[in-house]
DRENTORFI-892950 format. One record per residue (C-alpha): z, x, y; residue number from 1. Coordinates in pm, 1 decimal. Layout:
residues N
@zz=Z	xx=X	yy=Y	num=NUM
...
***
This chain:
residues 323
@zz=1328.8	xx=387.3	yy=1143.7	num=1
@zz=1100.8	xx=308.2	yy=849.5	num=2
@zz=938.3	xx=-2.2	yy=1008.8	num=3
@zz=834.5	xx=207.3	yy=1309.1	num=4
@zz=696.1	xx=483.7	yy=1088.2	num=5
@zz=496.8	xx=234.3	yy=881.0	num=6
@zz=359.7	xx=54.3	yy=1186.8	num=7
@zz=258.0	xx=385.3	yy=1343.8	num=8
@zz=80.1	xx=477.0	yy=1020.7	num=9
@zz=-110.4	xx=146.3	yy=1034.1	num=10
@zz=-186.6	xx=206.0	yy=1403.8	num=11
@zz=-339.0	xx=544.7	yy=1323.4	num=12
@zz=-542.1	xx=386.3	yy=1044.7	num=13
@zz=-659.3	xx=111.7	yy=1282.1	num=14
@zz=-777.6	xx=369.6	yy=1535.9	num=15
@zz=-985.1	xx=536.5	yy=1265.0	num=16
@zz=-1129.9	xx=217.2	yy=1116.0	num=17
@zz=-1181.0	xx=-18.0	yy=1411.0	num=18
@zz=-1542.5	xx=85.9	yy=1476.6	num=19
@zz=-1628.3	xx=15.7	yy=1111.5	num=20
@zz=-1472.5	xx=-331.7	yy=1103.0	num=21
@zz=-1764.4	xx=-561.5	yy=1178.0	num=22
@zz=-1641.7	xx=-902.4	yy=1063.2	num=23
@zz=-1347.7	xx=-1137.9	yy=1086.4	num=24
@zz=-1277.5	xx=-1082.1	yy=717.1	num=25
@zz=-1261.5	xx=-709.9	yy=783.5	num=26
@zz=-1000.3	xx=-765.4	yy=1053.5	num=27
@zz=-796.1	xx=-976.8	yy=814.2	num=28
@zz=-799.3	xx=-745.5	yy=514.4	num=29
@zz=-779.0	xx=-412.5	yy=697.4	num=30
@zz=-537.7	xx=-498.0	yy=977.3	num=31
@zz=-375.3	xx=-841.6	yy=981.5	num=32
@zz=-260.0	xx=-862.4	yy=619.2	num=33
@zz=-125.7	xx=-502.4	yy=617.7	num=34
@zz=78.8	xx=-578.5	yy=930.4	num=35
@zz=219.0	xx=-896.0	yy=773.8	num=36
@zz=308.5	xx=-691.1	yy=469.1	num=37
@zz=497.1	xx=-441.3	yy=688.1	num=38
@zz=692.3	xx=-736.0	yy=829.9	num=39
@zz=817.2	xx=-807.3	yy=479.6	num=40
@zz=583.4	xx=-1084.5	yy=368.2	num=41
@zz=422.2	xx=-1102.6	yy=26.1	num=42
@zz=67.0	xx=-1172.2	yy=140.7	num=43
@zz=-31.9	xx=-1273.5	yy=-212.9	num=44
@zz=240.3	xx=-1537.9	yy=-238.8	num=45
@zz=121.8	xx=-1873.3	yy=-96.3	num=46
@zz=484.8	xx=-1981.8	yy=-63.1	num=47
@zz=514.4	xx=-1717.7	yy=207.4	num=48
@zz=159.7	xx=-1682.5	yy=344.0	num=49
@zz=-93.6	xx=-1962.9	yy=301.0	num=50
@zz=-457.1	xx=-1887.0	yy=378.6	num=51
@zz=-705.4	xx=-2144.4	yy=508.5	num=52
@zz=-442.5	xx=-2412.4	yy=569.1	num=53
@zz=-600.6	xx=-2747.5	yy=658.3	num=54
@zz=-541.2	xx=-2840.9	yy=1022.0	num=55
@zz=-755.4	xx=-3150.1	yy=1078.7	num=56
@zz=-745.4	xx=-3289.4	yy=1430.8	num=57
@zz=-821.2	xx=-3662.0	yy=1475.4	num=58
@zz=-1162.9	xx=-3749.9	yy=1338.6	num=59
@zz=-1260.7	xx=-3383.6	yy=1315.6	num=60
@zz=-1220.6	xx=-3287.8	yy=950.1	num=61
@zz=-1241.9	xx=-2955.7	yy=771.5	num=62
@zz=-1050.2	xx=-2758.2	yy=1032.8	num=63
@zz=-856.8	xx=-2470.1	yy=877.8	num=64
@zz=-630.7	xx=-2208.2	yy=1030.5	num=65
@zz=-667.1	xx=-1858.8	yy=885.9	num=66
@zz=-303.8	xx=-1801.4	yy=790.7	num=67
@zz=26.3	xx=-1984.2	yy=805.8	num=68
@zz=365.5	xx=-1826.5	yy=748.5	num=69
@zz=550.8	xx=-2084.4	yy=542.0	num=70
@zz=914.3	xx=-2182.7	yy=516.6	num=71
@zz=1053.2	xx=-2458.7	yy=291.8	num=72
@zz=697.1	xx=-2566.5	yy=220.1	num=73
@zz=606.3	xx=-2614.1	yy=586.1	num=74
@zz=410.3	xx=-2392.3	yy=827.9	num=75
@zz=637.6	xx=-2209.8	yy=1069.6	num=76
@zz=387.0	xx=-1982.7	yy=1242.8	num=77
@zz=7.4	xx=-1996.6	yy=1234.4	num=78
@zz=-239.9	xx=-1712.5	yy=1283.0	num=79
@zz=-599.9	xx=-1743.7	yy=1394.5	num=80
@zz=-805.2	xx=-1426.8	yy=1341.5	num=81
@zz=-1117.6	xx=-1291.6	yy=1506.5	num=82
@zz=-1333.3	xx=-984.1	yy=1458.6	num=83
@zz=-1203.5	xx=-662.8	yy=1613.6	num=84
@zz=-1309.6	xx=-650.8	yy=1976.8	num=85
@zz=-1381.0	xx=-1023.3	yy=2004.4	num=86
@zz=-1257.9	xx=-1176.7	yy=2330.6	num=87
@zz=-932.5	xx=-1364.4	yy=2280.1	num=88
@zz=-1035.3	xx=-1595.1	yy=2560.8	num=89
@zz=-999.8	xx=-1959.3	yy=2658.7	num=90
@zz=-1231.9	xx=-2074.8	yy=2379.3	num=91
@zz=-1024.7	xx=-1903.0	yy=2111.6	num=92
@zz=-698.8	xx=-2020.1	yy=2269.8	num=93
@zz=-831.8	xx=-2376.9	yy=2265.7	num=94
@zz=-902.7	xx=-2344.4	yy=1894.4	num=95
@zz=-547.1	xx=-2224.4	yy=1827.0	num=96
@zz=-418.6	xx=-2508.3	yy=2047.1	num=97
@zz=-583.7	xx=-2766.9	yy=1818.2	num=98
@zz=-430.4	xx=-2615.6	yy=1506.6	num=99
@zz=-92.8	xx=-2580.8	yy=1678.7	num=100
@zz=-95.3	xx=-2952.2	yy=1765.6	num=101
@zz=-223.0	xx=-3070.9	yy=1428.2	num=102
@zz=31.4	xx=-2873.3	yy=1226.4	num=103
@zz=325.4	xx=-2939.7	yy=1461.4	num=104
@zz=438.6	xx=-2577.3	yy=1464.6	num=105
@zz=636.3	xx=-2397.2	yy=1732.5	num=106
@zz=464.5	xx=-2058.2	yy=1708.9	num=107
@zz=102.3	xx=-1946.6	yy=1696.6	num=108
@zz=-74.0	xx=-1609.7	yy=1705.7	num=109
@zz=-427.8	xx=-1529.8	yy=1814.2	num=110
@zz=-550.8	xx=-1186.5	yy=1705.9	num=111
@zz=-847.6	xx=-959.5	yy=1652.4	num=112
@zz=-635.9	xx=-733.0	yy=1432.5	num=113
@zz=-558.2	xx=-496.9	yy=1721.3	num=114
@zz=-420.6	xx=-730.9	yy=1987.8	num=115
@zz=-177.6	xx=-1004.6	yy=1883.7	num=116
@zz=-109.1	xx=-1282.0	yy=2134.8	num=117
@zz=196.2	xx=-1495.4	yy=2057.0	num=118
@zz=215.4	xx=-1854.3	yy=2182.4	num=119
@zz=482.4	xx=-2124.2	yy=2175.6	num=120
@zz=562.5	xx=-2453.5	yy=2347.3	num=121
@zz=800.3	xx=-2318.2	yy=2608.8	num=122
@zz=659.1	xx=-2515.6	yy=2905.0	num=123
@zz=638.1	xx=-2855.1	yy=2731.7	num=124
@zz=770.5	xx=-2958.0	yy=2387.4	num=125
@zz=505.3	xx=-2991.5	yy=2114.2	num=126
@zz=229.8	xx=-2864.7	yy=2343.6	num=127
@zz=116.9	xx=-2505.2	yy=2312.3	num=128
@zz=139.2	xx=-2304.2	yy=2632.8	num=129
@zz=-182.9	xx=-2182.9	yy=2787.4	num=130
@zz=-53.8	xx=-1826.4	yy=2817.7	num=131
@zz=113.0	xx=-1606.6	yy=2554.6	num=132
@zz=480.7	xx=-1516.5	yy=2582.7	num=133
@zz=427.3	xx=-1185.7	yy=2401.8	num=134
@zz=135.0	xx=-954.4	yy=2342.4	num=135
@zz=145.9	xx=-674.5	yy=2085.7	num=136
@zz=-120.2	xx=-406.4	yy=2077.5	num=137
@zz=-126.2	xx=-226.3	yy=1745.1	num=138
@zz=-266.0	xx=98.1	yy=1887.0	num=139
@zz=-87.7	xx=93.8	yy=2224.2	num=140
@zz=273.7	xx=-22.7	yy=2225.8	num=141
@zz=627.6	xx=78.3	yy=2312.5	num=142
@zz=942.8	xx=84.2	yy=2102.3	num=143
@zz=1053.4	xx=-234.0	yy=2282.3	num=144
@zz=732.8	xx=-402.1	yy=2163.8	num=145
@zz=805.4	xx=-305.9	yy=1804.0	num=146
@zz=1165.0	xx=-423.8	yy=1834.7	num=147
@zz=1043.6	xx=-764.7	yy=1947.6	num=148
@zz=770.5	xx=-781.3	yy=1683.9	num=149
@zz=1033.2	xx=-724.9	yy=1414.7	num=150
@zz=1201.5	xx=-1047.9	yy=1521.9	num=151
@zz=916.6	xx=-1219.5	yy=1333.2	num=152
@zz=979.8	xx=-1038.5	yy=1004.6	num=153
@zz=1034.4	xx=-1229.9	yy=683.9	num=154
@zz=1341.0	xx=-1455.2	yy=697.7	num=155
@zz=1355.5	xx=-1490.1	yy=1078.5	num=156
@zz=1143.2	xx=-1806.4	yy=1093.6	num=157
@zz=1383.2	xx=-2017.0	yy=888.8	num=158
@zz=1755.9	xx=-2005.5	yy=963.1	num=159
@zz=1709.6	xx=-1800.9	yy=1280.5	num=160
@zz=1433.2	xx=-2012.0	yy=1436.6	num=161
@zz=1645.2	xx=-2154.7	yy=1720.9	num=162
@zz=1769.6	xx=-1810.8	yy=1817.9	num=163
@zz=1416.3	xx=-1672.5	yy=1791.3	num=164
@zz=1276.8	xx=-1938.2	yy=2024.7	num=165
@zz=1542.9	xx=-1849.5	yy=2282.1	num=166
@zz=1432.1	xx=-1486.8	yy=2259.8	num=167
@zz=1071.1	xx=-1600.2	yy=2307.6	num=168
@zz=1166.0	xx=-1774.6	yy=2631.8	num=169
@zz=1329.5	xx=-1455.8	yy=2760.4	num=170
@zz=1024.8	xx=-1252.8	yy=2663.5	num=171
@zz=806.1	xx=-1490.4	yy=2863.1	num=172
@zz=940.9	xx=-1332.1	yy=3181.8	num=173
@zz=796.1	xx=-996.2	yy=3074.7	num=174
@zz=462.6	xx=-1164.9	yy=3006.0	num=175
@zz=455.9	xx=-1335.7	yy=3346.2	num=176
@zz=535.5	xx=-1013.4	yy=3533.6	num=177
@zz=280.6	xx=-817.3	yy=3329.3	num=178
@zz=18.1	xx=-1082.3	yy=3398.7	num=179
@zz=82.4	xx=-1062.9	yy=3773.2	num=180
@zz=49.8	xx=-684.2	yy=3772.5	num=181
@zz=-266.0	xx=-694.7	yy=3564.2	num=182
@zz=-411.7	xx=-955.3	yy=3799.6	num=183
@zz=-411.1	xx=-705.7	yy=4084.0	num=184
@zz=-490.3	xx=-392.2	yy=3883.0	num=185
@zz=-787.4	xx=-538.1	yy=3695.8	num=186
@zz=-953.3	xx=-657.5	yy=4018.0	num=187
@zz=-1093.9	xx=-981.1	yy=3881.2	num=188
@zz=-1340.8	xx=-1201.2	yy=4076.4	num=189
@zz=-1047.8	xx=-1431.1	yy=4161.9	num=190
@zz=-855.4	xx=-1136.2	yy=4305.8	num=191
@zz=-1155.4	xx=-1036.2	yy=4517.8	num=192
@zz=-1188.0	xx=-1393.7	yy=4642.2	num=193
@zz=-817.9	xx=-1400.6	yy=4736.4	num=194
@zz=-859.1	xx=-1080.4	yy=4938.2	num=195
@zz=-1173.3	xx=-1217.4	yy=5103.6	num=196
@zz=-987.0	xx=-1528.6	yy=5213.3	num=197
@zz=-701.8	xx=-1316.9	yy=5347.8	num=198
@zz=-949.5	xx=-1118.3	yy=5557.2	num=199
@zz=-1123.5	xx=-1430.4	yy=5687.1	num=200
@zz=-884.2	xx=-1467.4	yy=5979.9	num=201
@zz=-895.3	xx=-1099.5	yy=6074.9	num=202
@zz=-1144.8	xx=-861.7	yy=6233.3	num=203
@zz=-1236.5	xx=-752.3	yy=5878.6	num=204
@zz=-1394.7	xx=-1085.9	yy=5792.9	num=205
@zz=-1743.8	xx=-932.6	yy=5777.5	num=206
@zz=-1654.7	xx=-711.0	yy=5480.6	num=207
@zz=-1847.2	xx=-820.7	yy=5171.4	num=208
@zz=-1703.6	xx=-905.5	yy=4830.5	num=209
@zz=-1889.9	xx=-607.6	yy=4688.1	num=210
@zz=-1709.5	xx=-373.4	yy=4927.6	num=211
@zz=-1375.9	xx=-536.2	yy=4847.5	num=212
@zz=-1443.4	xx=-496.0	yy=4476.0	num=213
@zz=-1530.8	xx=-126.0	yy=4507.7	num=214
@zz=-1231.8	xx=-38.9	yy=4727.4	num=215
@zz=-990.0	xx=-249.6	yy=4521.5	num=216
@zz=-1084.1	xx=-80.0	yy=4193.9	num=217
@zz=-1036.0	xx=264.8	yy=4344.2	num=218
@zz=-701.9	xx=173.5	yy=4502.8	num=219
@zz=-580.9	xx=-2.4	yy=4186.2	num=220
@zz=-642.5	xx=312.5	yy=3982.9	num=221
@zz=-475.0	xx=531.8	yy=4244.6	num=222
@zz=-168.1	xx=308.3	yy=4255.9	num=223
@zz=-145.4	xx=286.2	yy=3876.4	num=224
@zz=-146.4	xx=666.3	yy=3852.7	num=225
@zz=107.8	xx=693.5	yy=4134.5	num=226
@zz=343.8	xx=453.8	yy=3954.1	num=227
@zz=319.9	xx=661.4	yy=3636.9	num=228
@zz=378.3	xx=982.1	yy=3832.0	num=229
@zz=686.3	xx=835.0	yy=4002.2	num=230
@zz=832.7	xx=730.4	yy=3667.1	num=231
@zz=792.2	xx=1072.7	yy=3505.2	num=232
@zz=967.2	xx=1261.2	yy=3785.0	num=233
@zz=1246.4	xx=1462.1	yy=3625.4	num=234
@zz=1527.4	xx=1303.6	yy=3828.3	num=235
@zz=1404.8	xx=957.2	yy=3722.8	num=236
@zz=1385.0	xx=1068.3	yy=3359.1	num=237
@zz=1733.0	xx=1221.3	yy=3369.7	num=238
@zz=1882.0	xx=903.7	yy=3513.0	num=239
@zz=1719.0	xx=693.3	yy=3243.3	num=240
@zz=1833.5	xx=932.6	yy=2968.9	num=241
@zz=2194.3	xx=919.7	yy=3088.1	num=242
@zz=2190.4	xx=541.3	yy=3041.9	num=243
@zz=1997.2	xx=540.5	yy=2715.3	num=244
@zz=2149.1	xx=829.3	yy=2519.2	num=245
@zz=2495.0	xx=670.2	yy=2468.3	num=246
@zz=2327.0	xx=373.6	yy=2298.8	num=247
@zz=2171.8	xx=604.4	yy=2039.9	num=248
@zz=2428.2	xx=878.9	yy=1973.7	num=249
@zz=2748.0	xx=716.9	yy=2102.6	num=250
@zz=2940.7	xx=747.2	yy=2427.9	num=251
@zz=3173.8	xx=1026.1	yy=2313.7	num=252
@zz=2895.5	xx=1264.9	yy=2218.4	num=253
@zz=2667.6	xx=1163.0	yy=2507.0	num=254
@zz=2950.5	xx=1237.3	yy=2749.4	num=255
@zz=2942.3	xx=1603.4	yy=2645.9	num=256
@zz=2567.9	xx=1646.0	yy=2698.4	num=257
@zz=2454.9	xx=1824.5	yy=3014.8	num=258
@zz=2117.7	xx=1793.4	yy=3185.2	num=259
@zz=1919.3	xx=2081.9	yy=3328.4	num=260
@zz=1611.3	xx=1995.0	yy=3533.1	num=261
@zz=1301.6	xx=2204.0	yy=3595.9	num=262
@zz=968.9	xx=2110.7	yy=3754.8	num=263
@zz=845.2	xx=1901.0	yy=3463.4	num=264
@zz=1126.8	xx=1905.8	yy=3206.3	num=265
@zz=1471.2	xx=1766.6	yy=3140.1	num=266
@zz=1666.4	xx=1994.1	yy=2906.1	num=267
@zz=1949.4	xx=1827.6	yy=2716.9	num=268
@zz=2210.6	xx=2088.9	yy=2638.7	num=269
@zz=2545.7	xx=2120.0	yy=2465.3	num=270
@zz=2875.9	xx=2215.3	yy=2621.1	num=271
@zz=2796.5	xx=2588.1	yy=2596.5	num=272
@zz=2444.5	xx=2561.7	yy=2735.0	num=273
@zz=2271.8	xx=2551.9	yy=2396.8	num=274
@zz=1945.2	xx=2358.7	yy=2413.9	num=275
@zz=1936.3	xx=2050.7	yy=2190.7	num=276
@zz=1630.6	xx=1863.9	yy=2313.9	num=277
@zz=1372.8	xx=1862.0	yy=2590.2	num=278
@zz=1193.2	xx=1568.2	yy=2751.1	num=279
@zz=889.2	xx=1681.0	yy=2945.3	num=280
@zz=564.3	xx=1564.0	yy=3098.1	num=281
@zz=220.3	xx=1702.7	yy=3024.7	num=282
@zz=-14.5	xx=1555.1	yy=3280.3	num=283
@zz=66.2	xx=1183.7	yy=3267.6	num=284
@zz=195.7	xx=1203.1	yy=2909.0	num=285
@zz=560.4	xx=1218.2	yy=2806.3	num=286
@zz=694.5	xx=1408.3	yy=2505.2	num=287
@zz=1027.6	xx=1492.5	yy=2348.3	num=288
@zz=1105.2	xx=1799.7	yy=2140.8	num=289
@zz=1414.9	xx=1882.7	yy=1935.0	num=290
@zz=1567.8	xx=2213.3	yy=1834.1	num=291
@zz=1538.9	xx=2123.6	yy=1463.8	num=292
@zz=1201.4	xx=2289.2	yy=1421.9	num=293
@zz=993.9	xx=1970.3	yy=1444.2	num=294
@zz=691.9	xx=1950.1	yy=1673.2	num=295
@zz=701.4	xx=1771.4	yy=2007.8	num=296
@zz=670.2	xx=1395.0	yy=1971.7	num=297
@zz=484.8	xx=1157.5	yy=2206.4	num=298
@zz=656.4	xx=876.4	yy=2397.3	num=299
@zz=490.8	xx=623.0	yy=2628.1	num=300
@zz=808.3	xx=531.9	yy=2819.6	num=301
@zz=1153.3	xx=690.8	yy=2810.2	num=302
@zz=1294.1	xx=400.9	yy=2606.6	num=303
@zz=1067.3	xx=512.6	yy=2322.3	num=304
@zz=1305.0	xx=796.1	yy=2233.2	num=305
@zz=1493.6	xx=531.6	yy=2032.2	num=306
@zz=1218.2	xx=550.1	yy=1771.2	num=307
@zz=1338.2	xx=904.4	yy=1701.2	num=308
@zz=1700.3	xx=801.1	yy=1657.9	num=309
@zz=1730.0	xx=988.6	yy=1327.1	num=310
@zz=1633.3	xx=1314.6	yy=1498.3	num=311
@zz=1865.3	xx=1242.2	yy=1790.5	num=312
@zz=2164.1	xx=1173.9	yy=1566.8	num=313
@zz=2093.2	xx=1490.3	yy=1365.6	num=314
@zz=2046.6	xx=1719.1	yy=1665.1	num=315
@zz=2325.6	xx=1570.0	yy=1877.0	num=316
@zz=2600.0	xx=1602.5	yy=1618.4	num=317
@zz=2945.0	xx=1670.2	yy=1755.8	num=318
@zz=2928.9	xx=2019.3	yy=1612.1	num=319
@zz=2599.7	xx=2098.1	yy=1787.7	num=320
@zz=2705.7	xx=1944.9	yy=2117.8	num=321
@zz=3030.4	xx=2139.0	yy=2125.5	num=322
@zz=2840.3	xx=2454.5	yy=2041.8	num=323
***
């Protein structure tokens, strides 16, 4: 679990420092390079990470991409950095697109040190997609996000590149679904226009875009909260735990675990009713606690308990489960 622990440590550091990082160089040195280091790269070895790699496009000379992860002397993945908080918008994506084309790579990342947007050429060979297939937020992520990020650790961009690109295509589905959900929840001007057009043929056609915007934002927030509330209901949590626990502690031990539900908690108990762990909600937050004396630990989604696999294996030993 060391990679997770190290990334969480960097995430905490990023939360503390982000307001003091006022330049692109600050983003690079305080956030981007430390993350690359945690992925196993020697950031001071140009054979692994090359800074300011020339990426001239046509007659435009002097173009340089901030970083390139190298393999066999060739760039495998390029990284374009911006200042923390800078919009990673169409202009920045266009810049990465030029470098992507010039250097003939298959993977590119656009980042402000906090958000990392991963691009490839999934839609058309040798042409960078307009939308990322994966987005990693350093200060707001799940265990599944970390698991996927680790697919880009040192060594994976050489012999495992074909397999990695297949995984990127699968991950694109998550990105597409997330984008569709965000489209409605963020209530963009395009969303408001779509609603306005839908109302045009009804007796609500006189409603203004301003009214639509106000109502949509309120409803979007209400629905987002309702979705979270539905997913932290104890019966939903218990069902998810029953599927997930065998993957972490093994089917034999998991088969002996019993579940006791209260209003906001799922108690995981041994064969004799001894409490081993508790998953519970506090407001809209989820936490897990173990009977090993450690403090309750935060989880964003139930799948995040895998990041505490060491604790789970220790607490759910066959001896403890049998009581």
